[in-house]
C-alpha positions in Angstrom: 198.0 14.8 126.9 195.8 12.1 128.3 195.6 12.3 132.1 194.0 9.5 134.1 192.6 10.7 137.4 191.6 7.2 138.6 191.5 3.8 137.1 193.4 2.7 134.0 193.1 3.3 130.3 194.5 1.3 127.4 196.0 3.5 124.7 197.1 2.5 121.2 198.6 5.0 118.6 200.2 4.9 115.2 203.1 6.7 116.9 203.5 3.6 119.2 203.6 1.3 116.2 200.1 0.1 117.1 201.3 -1.3 120.4 199.0 -0.8 123.4 200.2 0.9 126.6 198.4 1.1 129.9 197.9 4.6 131.3 197.2 5.3 135.0 197.4 8.4 137.3 201.2 8.1 137.5 201.6 7.5 133.7 200.0 10.0 131.4 200.0 9.5 127.6 200.4 11.8 124.7 199.0 11.9 121.1 200.7 13.7 118.3 198.8 16.1 116.1 196.4 14.3 113.8 197.8 10.9 114.9 195.3 8.0 114.7 194.8 6.5 118.1 192.4 4.5 120.2 191.6 4.5 124.0 189.7 1.9 125.8 188.8 1.9 129.6 190.3 -0.9 131.6 187.4 -1.0 134.1 186.0 2.2 135.6 188.1 5.2 134.7 188.1 9.0 135.1 190.3 11.1 132.8 190.8 14.5 131.2 192.5 15.6 128.0 194.8 18.7 127.6 194.9 20.0 124.0 197.9 22.1 123.0 198.5 24.3 120.0 201.8 25.5 118.7 202.1 29.3 119.3 202.0 31.5 116.3 
C-alpha cells in the first residue's frame, strides 16, 4: 500500500492499464506483487509504503 501523509502523488501501474491516478491522504494506492509501476510527486509530498507478504 502507498500511503500519502501530506501532499499528492501521481501513480501509474500496469494493473491500471498504464493510466495515472492521483493519490492523497484520503486515497491510498496499491501495487500488486512484482507489478511494474511508477510514482511521481505532485509537488511536496510525504508518504510511506506498507509491504505485505502472503502467509505461509
